[in-house]
CHARMM internal coordinates of N, CA and C (Angstrom, degrees):
IC EDIT
DIST 1 N 1 CA 1.5010
DIST 1 CA 1 C 1.5405
ANGL 1 N 1 CA 1 C 109.10
DIST 1 C 2 N 1.2956
ANGL 1 CA 1 C 2 N 113.27
DIHE 1 N 1 CA 1 C 2 N 128.61
DIST 2 N 2 CA 1.4851
ANGL 1 C 2 N 2 CA 119.09
DIHE 1 CA 1 C 2 N 2 CA 176.48
DIST 2 CA 2 C 1.5872
ANGL 2 N 2 CA 2 C 106.67
DIHE 1 C 2 N 2 CA 2 C -75.36
DIST 2 C 3 N 1.3232
ANGL 2 CA 2 C 3 N 111.22
DIHE 2 N 2 CA 2 C 3 N 131.53
DIST 3 N 3 CA 1.5115
ANGL 2 C 3 N 3 CA 114.66
DIHE 2 CA 2 C 3 N 3 CA 179.88
DIST 3 CA 3 C 1.5138
ANGL 3 N 3 CA 3 C 112.46
DIHE 2 C 3 N 3 CA 3 C -71.06
DIST 3 C 4 N 1.3144
ANGL 3 CA 3 C 4 N 120.65
DIHE 3 N 3 CA 3 C 4 N 138.76
DIST 4 N 4 CA 1.4360
ANGL 3 C 4 N 4 CA 123.55
DIHE 3 CA 3 C 4 N 4 CA 177.11
DIST 4 CA 4 C 1.4885
ANGL 4 N 4 CA 4 C 111.84
DIHE 3 C 4 N 4 CA 4 C -57.39
DIST 4 C 5 N 1.3308
ANGL 4 CA 4 C 5 N 117.02
DIHE 4 N 4 CA 4 C 5 N 156.53
DIST 5 N 5 CA 1.4514
ANGL 4 C 5 N 5 CA 123.83
DIHE 4 CA 4 C 5 N 5 CA 176.31
DIST 5 CA 5 C 1.4798
ANGL 5 N 5 CA 5 C 113.99
DIHE 4 C 5 N 5 CA 5 C -84.23
DIST 5 C 6 N 1.3791
ANGL 5 CA 5 C 6 N 115.04
DIHE 5 N 5 CA 5 C 6 N -20.93
DIST 6 N 6 CA 1.4573
ANGL 5 C 6 N 6 CA 119.57
DIHE 5 CA 5 C 6 N 6 CA -177.34
DIST 6 CA 6 C 1.5237
ANGL 6 N 6 CA 6 C 108.34
DIHE 5 C 6 N 6 CA 6 C -153.85
DIST 6 C 7 N 1.2908
ANGL 6 CA 6 C 7 N 116.02
DIHE 6 N 6 CA 6 C 7 N 171.01
DIST 7 N 7 CA 1.4936
ANGL 6 C 7 N 7 CA 124.11
DIHE 6 CA 6 C 7 N 7 CA 179.04
DIST 7 CA 7 C 1.5053
ANGL 7 N 7 CA 7 C 106.41
DIHE 6 C 7 N 7 CA 7 C -63.14
DIST 7 C 8 N 1.3398
ANGL 7 CA 7 C 8 N 115.85
DIHE 7 N 7 CA 7 C 8 N -47.75
DIST 8 N 8 CA 1.4746
ANGL 7 C 8 N 8 CA 122.10
DIHE 7 CA 7 C 8 N 8 CA -176.92
DIST 8 CA 8 C 1.5677
ANGL 8 N 8 CA 8 C 109.47
DIHE 7 C 8 N 8 CA 8 C -61.35
DIST 8 C 9 N 1.2368
ANGL 8 CA 8 C 9 N 119.37
DIHE 8 N 8 CA 8 C 9 N -38.25
DIST 9 N 9 CA 1.4417
ANGL 8 C 9 N 9 CA 119.71
DIHE 8 CA 8 C 9 N 9 CA 177.68
DIST 9 CA 9 C 1.4983
ANGL 9 N 9 CA 9 C 109.72
DIHE 8 C 9 N 9 CA 9 C -69.62
DIST 9 C 10 N 1.3188
ANGL 9 CA 9 C 10 N 118.63
DIHE 9 N 9 CA 9 C 10 N -40.40
DIST 10 N 10 CA 1.4722
ANGL 9 C 10 N 10 CA 119.65
DIHE 9 CA 9 C 10 N 10 CA 177.12
DIST 10 CA 10 C 1.5070
ANGL 10 N 10 CA 10 C 111.38
DIHE 9 C 10 N 10 CA 10 C -59.31
DIST 10 C 11 N 1.3756
ANGL 10 CA 10 C 11 N 119.63
DIHE 10 N 10 CA 10 C 11 N -45.12
DIST 11 N 11 CA 1.4006
ANGL 10 C 11 N 11 CA 122.26
DIHE 10 CA 10 C 11 N 11 CA -179.64
DIST 11 CA 11 C 1.4923
ANGL 11 N 11 CA 11 C 109.14
DIHE 10 C 11 N 11 CA 11 C -62.03
DIST 11 C 12 N 1.3536
ANGL 11 CA 11 C 12 N 120.40
DIHE 11 N 11 CA 11 C 12 N -46.77
DIST 12 N 12 CA 1.4596
ANGL 11 C 12 N 12 CA 125.20
DIHE 11 CA 11 C 12 N 12 CA 178.79
DIST 12 CA 12 C 1.5618
ANGL 12 N 12 CA 12 C 109.54
DIHE 11 C 12 N 12 CA 12 C -54.66
DIST 12 C 13 N 1.2709
ANGL 12 CA 12 C 13 N 116.62
DIHE 12 N 12 CA 12 C 13 N -48.12
DIST 13 N 13 CA 1.4722
ANGL 12 C 13 N 13 CA 120.21
DIHE 12 CA 12 C 13 N 13 CA 179.40
DIST 13 CA 13 C 1.5531
ANGL 13 N 13 CA 13 C 112.63
DIHE 12 C 13 N 13 CA 13 C -64.54
DIST 13 C 14 N 1.3709
ANGL 13 CA 13 C 14 N 113.65
DIHE 13 N 13 CA 13 C 14 N -36.92
DIST 14 N 14 CA 1.4250
ANGL 13 C 14 N 14 CA 115.77
DIHE 13 CA 13 C 14 N 14 CA 176.09
DIST 14 CA 14 C 1.5182
ANGL 14 N 14 CA 14 C 113.28
DIHE 13 C 14 N 14 CA 14 C -62.51
DIST 14 C 15 N 1.3102
ANGL 14 CA 14 C 15 N 116.01
DIHE 14 N 14 CA 14 C 15 N -41.76
DIST 15 N 15 CA 1.4972
ANGL 14 C 15 N 15 CA 124.42
DIHE 14 CA 14 C 15 N 15 CA 178.29
DIST 15 CA 15 C 1.5167
ANGL 15 N 15 CA 15 C 109.03
DIHE 14 C 15 N 15 CA 15 C -61.50
DIST 15 C 16 N 1.3269
ANGL 15 CA 15 C 16 N 117.23
DIHE 15 N 15 CA 15 C 16 N -40.91
DIST 16 N 16 CA 1.4281
ANGL 15 C 16 N 16 CA 121.57
DIHE 15 CA 15 C 16 N 16 CA 178.59
DIST 16 CA 16 C 1.5320
ANGL 16 N 16 CA 16 C 109.20
DIHE 15 C 16 N 16 CA 16 C -63.16
DIST 16 C 17 N 1.2946
ANGL 16 CA 16 C 17 N 117.09
DIHE 16 N 16 CA 16 C 17 N -44.77
DIST 17 N 17 CA 1.4511
ANGL 16 C 17 N 17 CA 121.68
DIHE 16 CA 16 C 17 N 17 CA -178.04
DIST 17 CA 17 C 1.5369
ANGL 17 N 17 CA 17 C 109.35
DIHE 16 C 17 N 17 CA 17 C -63.25
DIST 17 C 18 N 1.2770
ANGL 17 CA 17 C 18 N 119.55
DIHE 17 N 17 CA 17 C 18 N -42.08
DIST 18 N 18 CA 1.4466
ANGL 17 C 18 N 18 CA 123.86
DIHE 17 CA 17 C 18 N 18 CA 178.11
DIST 18 CA 18 C 1.4810
ANGL 18 N 18 CA 18 C 111.62
DIHE 17 C 18 N 18 CA 18 C -63.83
DIST 18 C 19 N 1.3653
ANGL 18 CA 18 C 19 N 120.12
DIHE 18 N 18 CA 18 C 19 N -38.41
DIST 19 N 19 CA 1.3952
ANGL 18 C 19 N 19 CA 122.52
DIHE 18 CA 18 C 19 N 19 CA 173.29
DIST 19 CA 19 C 1.5312
ANGL 19 N 19 CA 19 C 115.86
DIHE 18 C 19 N 19 CA 19 C -60.13
DIST 19 C 20 N 1.3981
ANGL 19 CA 19 C 20 N 111.86
DIHE 19 N 19 CA 19 C 20 N -42.56
DIST 20 N 20 CA 1.5038
ANGL 19 C 20 N 20 CA 116.64
DIHE 19 CA 19 C 20 N 20 CA 178.89
DIST 20 CA 20 C 1.5235
ANGL 20 N 20 CA 20 C 108.88
DIHE 19 C 20 N 20 CA 20 C -66.58
DIST 20 C 21 N 1.3784
ANGL 20 CA 20 C 21 N 117.67
DIHE 20 N 20 CA 20 C 21 N -41.63
DIST 21 N 21 CA 1.4570
ANGL 20 C 21 N 21 CA 122.65
DIHE 20 CA 20 C 21 N 21 CA -178.71
DIST 21 CA 21 C 1.5640
ANGL 21 N 21 CA 21 C 110.89
DIHE 20 C 21 N 21 CA 21 C -58.60
DIST 21 C 22 N 1.3958
ANGL 21 CA 21 C 22 N 114.69
DIHE 21 N 21 CA 21 C 22 N -34.10
DIST 22 N 22 CA 1.4617
ANGL 21 C 22 N 22 CA 119.98
DIHE 21 CA 21 C 22 N 22 CA -179.21
DIST 22 CA 22 C 1.4095
ANGL 22 N 22 CA 22 C 115.78
DIHE 21 C 22 N 22 CA 22 C -76.72
DIST 22 C 23 N 1.3251
ANGL 22 CA 22 C 23 N 120.12
DIHE 22 N 22 CA 22 C 23 N -10.32
DIST 23 N 23 CA 1.5098
ANGL 22 C 23 N 23 CA 122.41
DIHE 22 CA 22 C 23 N 23 CA 178.81
DIST 23 CA 23 C 1.5258
ANGL 23 N 23 CA 23 C 110.62
DIHE 22 C 23 N 23 CA 23 C -78.24
DIST 23 C 24 N 1.3323
ANGL 23 CA 23 C 24 N 112.29
DIHE 23 N 23 CA 23 C 24 N 138.93
DIST 24 N 24 CA 1.4296
ANGL 23 C 24 N 24 CA 120.53
DIHE 23 CA 23 C 24 N 24 CA -179.39
DIST 24 CA 24 C 1.4764
ANGL 24 N 24 CA 24 C 112.45
DIHE 23 C 24 N 24 CA 24 C -62.41
DIST 24 C 25 N 1.3144
ANGL 24 CA 24 C 25 N 120.25
DIHE 24 N 24 CA 24 C 25 N -33.69
DIST 25 N 25 CA 1.4129
ANGL 24 C 25 N 25 CA 124.01
DIHE 24 CA 24 C 25 N 25 CA -172.90
DIST 25 CA 25 C 1.5403
ANGL 25 N 25 CA 25 C 114.84
DIHE 24 C 25 N 25 CA 25 C -89.05
DIST 25 C 26 N 1.3240
ANGL 25 CA 25 C 26 N 116.79
DIHE 25 N 25 CA 25 C 26 N 11.41
DIST 26 N 26 CA 1.4711
ANGL 25 C 26 N 26 CA 121.02
DIHE 25 CA 25 C 26 N 26 CA 176.50
DIST 26 CA 26 C 1.5340
ANGL 26 N 26 CA 26 C 105.43
DIHE 25 C 26 N 26 CA 26 C -82.63
DIST 26 C 27 N 1.3714
ANGL 26 CA 26 C 27 N 114.22
DIHE 26 N 26 CA 26 C 27 N 127.55
DIST 27 N 27 CA 1.5051
ANGL 26 C 27 N 27 CA 118.85
DIHE 26 CA 26 C 27 N 27 CA -176.13
DIST 27 CA 27 C 1.4850
ANGL 27 N 27 CA 27 C 107.58
DIHE 26 C 27 N 27 CA 27 C -76.92
DIST 27 C 28 N 1.3477
ANGL 27 CA 27 C 28 N 116.26
DIHE 27 N 27 CA 27 C 28 N 164.16
DIST 28 N 28 CA 1.4204
ANGL 27 C 28 N 28 CA 122.36
DIHE 27 CA 27 C 28 N 28 CA -179.50
DIST 28 CA 28 C 1.5047
ANGL 28 N 28 CA 28 C 110.78
DIHE 27 C 28 N 28 CA 28 C -62.60
DIST 28 C 29 N 1.3719
ANGL 28 CA 28 C 29 N 115.99
DIHE 28 N 28 CA 28 C 29 N -41.30
DIST 29 N 29 CA 1.4229
ANGL 28 C 29 N 29 CA 117.99
DIHE 28 CA 28 C 29 N 29 CA 179.42
DIST 29 CA 29 C 1.5145
ANGL 29 N 29 CA 29 C 113.22
DIHE 28 C 29 N 29 CA 29 C -62.44
DIST 29 C 30 N 1.3179
ANGL 29 CA 29 C 30 N 114.94
DIHE 29 N 29 CA 29 C 30 N -43.05
DIST 30 N 30 CA 1.4514
ANGL 29 C 30 N 30 CA 119.04
DIHE 29 CA 29 C 30 N 30 CA 177.52
DIST 30 CA 30 C 1.5589
ANGL 30 N 30 CA 30 C 111.81
DIHE 29 C 30 N 30 CA 30 C -67.45
DIST 30 C 31 N 1.2690
ANGL 30 CA 30 C 31 N 118.37
DIHE 30 N 30 CA 30 C 31 N -34.68
DIST 31 N 31 CA 1.4829
ANGL 30 C 31 N 31 CA 123.80
DIHE 30 CA 30 C 31 N 31 CA 177.50
DIST 31 CA 31 C 1.5204
ANGL 31 N 31 CA 31 C 109.22
DIHE 30 C 31 N 31 CA 31 C -63.04
DIST 31 C 32 N 1.3122
ANGL 31 CA 31 C 32 N 116.94
DIHE 31 N 31 CA 31 C 32 N -41.57
DIST 32 N 32 CA 1.4798
ANGL 31 C 32 N 32 CA 118.66
DIHE 31 CA 31 C 32 N 32 CA -178.51
DIST 32 CA 32 C 1.5930
ANGL 32 N 32 CA 32 C 108.63
DIHE 31 C 32 N 32 CA 32 C -65.50
DIST 32 C 33 N 1.3221
ANGL 32 CA 32 C 33 N 113.28
DIHE 32 N 32 CA 32 C 33 N -45.37
DIST 33 N 33 CA 1.4489
ANGL 32 C 33 N 33 CA 120.47
DIHE 32 CA 32 C 33 N 33 CA -179.25
DIST 33 CA 33 C 1.5257
ANGL 33 N 33 CA 33 C 110.59
DIHE 32 C 33 N 33 CA 33 C -60.00
DIST 33 C 34 N 1.3603
ANGL 33 CA 33 C 34 N 117.10
DIHE 33 N 33 CA 33 C 34 N -47.19
DIST 34 N 34 CA 1.4631
ANGL 33 C 34 N 34 CA 121.10
DIHE 33 CA 33 C 34 N 34 CA 179.96
DIST 34 CA 34 C 1.5081
ANGL 34 N 34 CA 34 C 110.29
DIHE 33 C 34 N 34 CA 34 C -66.28
DIST 34 C 35 N 1.3596
ANGL 34 CA 34 C 35 N 117.97
DIHE 34 N 34 CA 34 C 35 N -36.88
DIST 35 N 35 CA 1.4203
ANGL 34 C 35 N 35 CA 121.12
DIHE 34 CA 34 C 35 N 35 CA 177.56
DIST 35 CA 35 C 1.4995
ANGL 35 N 35 CA 35 C 113.43
DIHE 34 C 35 N 35 CA 35 C -58.75
DIST 35 C 36 N 1.3552
ANGL 35 CA 35 C 36 N 112.39
DIHE 35 N 35 CA 35 C 36 N -45.11
DIST 36 N 36 CA 1.5315
ANGL 35 C 36 N 36 CA 119.25
DIHE 35 CA 35 C 36 N 36 CA 177.28
DIST 36 CA 36 C 1.4974
ANGL 36 N 36 CA 36 C 112.58
DIHE 35 C 36 N 36 CA 36 C -61.73
DIST 36 C 37 N 1.3380
ANGL 36 CA 36 C 37 N 115.12
DIHE 36 N 36 CA 36 C 37 N -41.74
DIST 37 N 37 CA 1.4815
ANGL 36 C 37 N 37 CA 118.18
DIHE 36 CA 36 C 37 N 37 CA 176.76
DIST 37 CA 37 C 1.5172
ANGL 37 N 37 CA 37 C 111.48
DIHE 36 C 37 N 37 CA 37 C -65.92
DIST 37 C 38 N 1.3487
ANGL 37 CA 37 C 38 N 116.44
DIHE 37 N 37 CA 37 C 38 N -39.71
DIST 38 N 38 CA 1.4267
ANGL 37 C 38 N 38 CA 120.02
DIHE 37 CA 37 C 38 N 38 CA 178.96
DIST 38 CA 38 C 1.5834
ANGL 38 N 38 CA 38 C 110.87
DIHE 37 C 38 N 38 CA 38 C -62.39
DIST 38 C 39 N 1.3146
ANGL 38 CA 38 C 39 N 114.49
DIHE 38 N 38 CA 38 C 39 N -38.99
DIST 39 N 39 CA 1.4867
ANGL 38 C 39 N 39 CA 118.05
DIHE 38 CA 38 C 39 N 39 CA 177.73
DIST 39 CA 39 C 1.5180
ANGL 39 N 39 CA 39 C 110.64
DIHE 38 C 39 N 39 CA 39 C -61.86
DIST 39 C 40 N 1.3379
ANGL 39 CA 39 C 40 N 121.01
DIHE 39 N 39 CA 39 C 40 N -38.83
DIST 40 N 40 CA 1.4329
ANGL 39 C 40 N 40 CA 125.14
DIHE 39 CA 39 C 40 N 40 CA 175.97
DIST 40 CA 40 C 1.5008
ANGL 40 N 40 CA 40 C 110.09
DIHE 39 C 40 N 40 CA 40 C -66.69
DIST 40 C 41 N 1.3490
ANGL 40 CA 40 C 41 N 120.16
DIHE 40 N 40 CA 40 C 41 N -38.89
DIST 41 N 41 CA 1.4273
ANGL 40 C 41 N 41 CA 120.74
DIHE 40 CA 40 C 41 N 41 CA 178.90
DIST 41 CA 41 C 1.5195
ANGL 41 N 41 CA 41 C 111.00
DIHE 40 C 41 N 41 CA 41 C -67.34
DIST 41 C 42 N 1.3592
ANGL 41 CA 41 C 42 N 114.25
DIHE 41 N 41 CA 41 C 42 N -40.69
DIST 42 N 42 CA 1.5255
ANGL 41 C 42 N 42 CA 116.35
DIHE 41 CA 41 C 42 N 42 CA 176.07
DIST 42 CA 42 C 1.4765
ANGL 42 N 42 CA 42 C 110.38
DIHE 41 C 42 N 42 CA 42 C -59.05
DIST 42 C 43 N 1.3430
ANGL 42 CA 42 C 43 N 119.79
DIHE 42 N 42 CA 42 C 43 N -46.49
DIST 43 N 43 CA 1.4631
ANGL 42 C 43 N 43 CA 125.44
DIHE 42 CA 42 C 43 N 43 CA 179.97
DIST 43 CA 43 C 1.5260
ANGL 43 N 43 CA 43 C 107.39
DIHE 42 C 43 N 43 CA 43 C -57.20
DIST 43 C 44 N 1.3233
ANGL 43 CA 43 C 44 N 119.01
DIHE 43 N 43 CA 43 C 44 N -47.94
DIST 44 N 44 CA 1.4780
ANGL 43 C 44 N 44 CA 121.69
DIHE 43 CA 43 C 44 N 44 CA -179.56
DIST 44 CA 44 C 1.5268
ANGL 44 N 44 CA 44 C 111.64
DIHE 43 C 44 N 44 CA 44 C -59.28
DIST 44 C 45 N 1.3111
ANGL 44 CA 44 C 45 N 116.01
DIHE 44 N 44 CA 44 C 45 N -47.59
DIST 45 N 45 CA 1.4633
ANGL 44 C 45 N 45 CA 119.48
DIHE 44 CA 44 C 45 N 45 CA -179.22
DIST 45 CA 45 C 1.5105
ANGL 45 N 45 CA 45 C 112.02
DIHE 44 C 45 N 45 CA 45 C -65.37
DIST 45 C 46 N 1.2819
ANGL 45 CA 45 C 46 N 115.88
DIHE 45 N 45 CA 45 C 46 N -40.46
DIST 46 N 46 CA 1.4649
ANGL 45 C 46 N 46 CA 121.95
DIHE 45 CA 45 C 46 N 46 CA 177.11
DIST 46 CA 46 C 1.6005
ANGL 46 N 46 CA 46 C 110.05
DIHE 45 C 46 N 46 CA 46 C -57.30
DIST 46 C 47 N 1.3259
ANGL 46 CA 46 C 47 N 113.17
DIHE 46 N 46 CA 46 C 47 N -47.26
DIST 47 N 47 CA 1.4599
ANGL 46 C 47 N 47 CA 119.94
DIHE 46 CA 46 C 47 N 47 CA 179.97
DIST 47 CA 47 C 1.5577
ANGL 47 N 47 CA 47 C 112.79
DIHE 46 C 47 N 47 CA 47 C -61.81
DIST 47 C 48 N 1.3113
ANGL 47 CA 47 C 48 N 112.02
DIHE 47 N 47 CA 47 C 48 N -38.94
DIST 48 N 48 CA 1.4955
ANGL 47 C 48 N 48 CA 119.95
DIHE 47 CA 47 C 48 N 48 CA 177.64
DIST 48 CA 48 C 1.5273
ANGL 48 N 48 CA 48 C 109.60
DIHE 47 C 48 N 48 CA 48 C -62.88
DIST 48 C 49 N 1.3715
ANGL 48 CA 48 C 49 N 115.59
DIHE 48 N 48 CA 48 C 49 N -45.73
DIST 49 N 49 CA 1.4778
ANGL 48 C 49 N 49 CA 120.74
DIHE 48 CA 48 C 49 N 49 CA -179.65
DIST 49 CA 49 C 1.5784
ANGL 49 N 49 CA 49 C 111.30
DIHE 48 C 49 N 49 CA 49 C -63.08
DIST 49 C 50 N 1.3479
ANGL 49 CA 49 C 50 N 114.10
DIHE 49 N 49 CA 49 C 50 N -41.21
DIST 50 N 50 CA 1.4661
ANGL 49 C 50 N 50 CA 117.91
DIHE 49 CA 49 C 50 N 50 CA 179.76
DIST 50 CA 50 C 1.5087
ANGL 50 N 50 CA 50 C 110.97
DIHE 49 C 50 N 50 CA 50 C -65.19
DIST 50 C 51 N 1.3071
ANGL 50 CA 50 C 51 N 116.69
DIHE 50 N 50 CA 50 C 51 N -39.92
DIST 51 N 51 CA 1.5089
ANGL 50 C 51 N 51 CA 120.17
DIHE 50 CA 50 C 51 N 51 CA 178.65
DIST 51 CA 51 C 1.5019
ANGL 51 N 51 CA 51 C 109.80
DIHE 50 C 51 N 51 CA 51 C -60.18
DIST 51 C 52 N 1.3130
ANGL 51 CA 51 C 52 N 113.76
DIHE 51 N 51 CA 51 C 52 N -49.01
DIST 52 N 52 CA 1.4787
ANGL 51 C 52 N 52 CA 116.00
DIHE 51 CA 51 C 52 N 52 CA -176.37
DIST 52 CA 52 C 1.4720
ANGL 52 N 52 CA 52 C 110.59
DIHE 51 C 52 N 52 CA 52 C -71.87
DIST 52 C 53 N 1.2943
ANGL 52 CA 52 C 53 N 120.51
DIHE 52 N 52 CA 52 C 53 N -30.08
DIST 53 N 53 CA 1.4666
ANGL 52 C 53 N 53 CA 121.99
DIHE 52 CA 52 C 53 N 53 CA 177.31
DIST 53 CA 53 C 1.5164
ANGL 53 N 53 CA 53 C 109.89
DIHE 52 C 53 N 53 CA 53 C -63.06
DIST 53 C 54 N 1.3208
ANGL 53 CA 53 C 54 N 117.27
DIHE 53 N 53 CA 53 C 54 N -39.78
DIST 54 N 54 CA 1.4337
ANGL 53 C 54 N 54 CA 122.41
DIHE 53 CA 53 C 54 N 54 CA 176.55
DIST 54 CA 54 C 1.5342
ANGL 54 N 54 CA 54 C 112.86
DIHE 53 C 54 N 54 CA 54 C -63.85
DIST 54 C 55 N 1.3760
ANGL 54 CA 54 C 55 N 114.09
DIHE 54 N 54 CA 54 C 55 N -39.23
DIST 55 N 55 CA 1.4437
ANGL 54 C 55 N 55 CA 117.62
DIHE 54 CA 54 C 55 N 55 CA 177.36
DIST 55 CA 55 C 1.4716
ANGL 55 N 55 CA 55 C 112.21
DIHE 54 C 55 N 55 CA 55 C -64.35
DIST 55 C 56 N 1.3741
ANGL 55 CA 55 C 56 N 117.09
DIHE 55 N 55 CA 55 C 56 N -41.52
DIST 56 N 56 CA 1.4483
ANGL 55 C 56 N 56 CA 119.61
DIHE 55 CA 55 C 56 N 56 CA -175.80
DIST 56 CA 56 C 1.5746
ANGL 56 N 56 CA 56 C 105.97
DIHE 55 C 56 N 56 CA 56 C -69.45
DIST 56 C 57 N 1.3029
ANGL 56 CA 56 C 57 N 119.08
DIHE 56 N 56 CA 56 C 57 N -39.51
DIST 57 N 57 CA 1.4785
ANGL 56 C 57 N 57 CA 121.59
DIHE 56 CA 56 C 57 N 57 CA 177.47
DIST 57 CA 57 C 1.5365
ANGL 57 N 57 CA 57 C 108.94
DIHE 56 C 57 N 57 CA 57 C -61.16
DIST 57 C 58 N 1.2485
ANGL 57 CA 57 C 58 N 119.11
DIHE 57 N 57 CA 57 C 58 N -41.47
DIST 58 N 58 CA 1.4429
ANGL 57 C 58 N 58 CA 120.58
DIHE 57 CA 57 C 58 N 58 CA 178.10
DIST 58 CA 58 C 1.5822
ANGL 58 N 58 CA 58 C 111.91
DIHE 57 C 58 N 58 CA 58 C -62.11
DIST 58 C 59 N 1.3340
ANGL 58 CA 58 C 59 N 113.52
DIHE 58 N 58 CA 58 C 59 N -43.02
DIST 59 N 59 CA 1.4877
ANGL 58 C 59 N 59 CA 118.51
DIHE 58 CA 58 C 59 N 59 CA 177.07
DIST 59 CA 59 C 1.5156
ANGL 59 N 59 CA 59 C 111.41
DIHE 58 C 59 N 59 CA 59 C -63.50
DIST 59 C 60 N 1.3572
ANGL 59 CA 59 C 60 N 117.60
DIHE 59 N 59 CA 59 C 60 N -41.20
DIST 60 N 60 CA 1.4526
ANGL 59 C 60 N 60 CA 121.19
DIHE 59 CA 59 C 60 N 60 CA 176.38
DIST 60 CA 60 C 1.5378
ANGL 60 N 60 CA 60 C 109.70
DIHE 59 C 60 N 60 CA 60 C -60.88
DIST 60 C 61 N 1.2876
ANGL 60 CA 60 C 61 N 117.24
DIHE 60 N 60 CA 60 C 61 N -45.20
DIST 61 N 61 CA 1.5232
ANGL 60 C 61 N 61 CA 122.84
DIHE 60 CA 60 C 61 N 61 CA 176.52
DIST 61 CA 61 C 1.4255
ANGL 61 N 61 CA 61 C 112.19
DIHE 60 C 61 N 61 CA 61 C -51.91
DIST 61 C 62 N 1.4033
ANGL 61 CA 61 C 62 N 115.85
DIHE 61 N 61 CA 61 C 62 N -49.20
DIST 62 N 62 CA 1.4281
ANGL 61 C 62 N 62 CA 121.00
DIHE 61 CA 61 C 62 N 62 CA -179.65
DIST 62 CA 62 C 1.4370
ANGL 62 N 62 CA 62 C 112.08
DIHE 61 C 62 N 62 CA 62 C -64.33
DIST 62 C 63 N 1.3100
ANGL 62 CA 62 C 63 N 119.17
DIHE 62 N 62 CA 62 C 63 N -41.44
DIST 63 N 63 CA 1.4912
ANGL 62 C 63 N 63 CA 121.27
DIHE 62 CA 62 C 63 N 63 CA 178.03
DIST 63 CA 63 C 1.5368
ANGL 63 N 63 CA 63 C 111.28
DIHE 62 C 63 N 63 CA 63 C -63.87
DIST 63 C 64 N 1.3182
ANGL 63 CA 63 C 64 N 114.30
DIHE 63 N 63 CA 63 C 64 N -36.87
DIST 64 N 64 CA 1.4624
ANGL 63 C 64 N 64 CA 118.79
DIHE 63 CA 63 C 64 N 64 CA -179.72
DIST 64 CA 64 C 1.5092
ANGL 64 N 64 CA 64 C 109.76
DIHE 63 C 64 N 64 CA 64 C -65.16
DIST 64 C 65 N 1.3618
ANGL 64 CA 64 C 65 N 117.55
DIHE 64 N 64 CA 64 C 65 N -40.20
DIST 65 N 65 CA 1.4437
ANGL 64 C 65 N 65 CA 124.95
DIHE 64 CA 64 C 65 N 65 CA 176.84
DIST 65 CA 65 C 1.5369
ANGL 65 N 65 CA 65 C 110.02
DIHE 64 C 65 N 65 CA 65 C -61.59
DIST 65 C 66 N 1.3123
ANGL 65 CA 65 C 66 N 114.95
DIHE 65 N 65 CA 65 C 66 N -41.94
DIST 66 N 66 CA 1.4500
ANGL 65 C 66 N 66 CA 121.37
DIHE 65 CA 65 C 66 N 66 CA -177.26
DIST 66 CA 66 C 1.5819
ANGL 66 N 66 CA 66 C 108.53
DIHE 65 C 66 N 66 CA 66 C -67.35
DIST 66 C 67 N 1.3068
ANGL 66 CA 66 C 67 N 114.15
DIHE 66 N 66 CA 66 C 67 N -41.57
DIST 67 N 67 CA 1.4516
ANGL 66 C 67 N 67 CA 119.09
DIHE 66 CA 66 C 67 N 67 CA 178.02
DIST 67 CA 67 C 1.4949
ANGL 67 N 67 CA 67 C 112.48
DIHE 66 C 67 N 67 CA 67 C -63.78
DIST 67 C 68 N 1.3499
ANGL 67 CA 67 C 68 N 116.79
DIHE 67 N 67 CA 67 C 68 N -37.54
DIST 68 N 68 CA 1.5342
ANGL 67 C 68 N 68 CA 119.62
DIHE 67 CA 67 C 68 N 68 CA 176.07
DIST 68 CA 68 C 1.5034
ANGL 68 N 68 CA 68 C 114.11
DIHE 67 C 68 N 68 CA 68 C -68.34
DIST 68 C 69 N 1.2963
ANGL 68 CA 68 C 69 N 117.32
DIHE 68 N 68 CA 68 C 69 N -25.49
DIST 69 N 69 CA 1.4138
ANGL 68 C 69 N 69 CA 120.36
DIHE 68 CA 68 C 69 N 69 CA -177.34
DIST 69 CA 69 C 1.5404
ANGL 69 N 69 CA 69 C 110.17
DIHE 68 C 69 N 69 CA 69 C -79.26
DIST 69 C 70 N 1.2793
ANGL 69 CA 69 C 70 N 115.22
DIHE 69 N 69 CA 69 C 70 N -23.47
DIST 70 N 70 CA 1.5429
ANGL 69 C 70 N 70 CA 118.33
DIHE 69 CA 69 C 70 N 70 CA -176.06
DIST 70 CA 70 C 1.4865
ANGL 70 N 70 CA 70 C 111.08
DIHE 69 C 70 N 70 CA 70 C -81.38
DIST 70 C 71 N 1.3121
ANGL 70 CA 70 C 71 N 117.57
DIHE 70 N 70 CA 70 C 71 N -15.68
DIST 71 N 71 CA 1.5056
ANGL 70 C 71 N 71 CA 117.70
DIHE 70 CA 70 C 71 N 71 CA -176.78
DIST 71 CA 71 C 1.5440
ANGL 71 N 71 CA 71 C 110.37
DIHE 70 C 71 N 71 CA 71 C -75.22
END
COOR INIT
IC SEED 1 N 1 CA 1 C
IC BUILD
């Protein structure tokens, strides 16, 4: 599986995978393959969110330090 270029691309590809899984004509073999790819996309998106969460927390910490210096 080619890694997405962005969180948004990962989410879009995940939605596409879920659409295919929901189709009645998707074979069991294809379903398992798509499920595995979806799991990788979920992991990628989760990692992106965690990375950005840490960045936001760092910004909040810097702002809190600034606020403490102004008092």
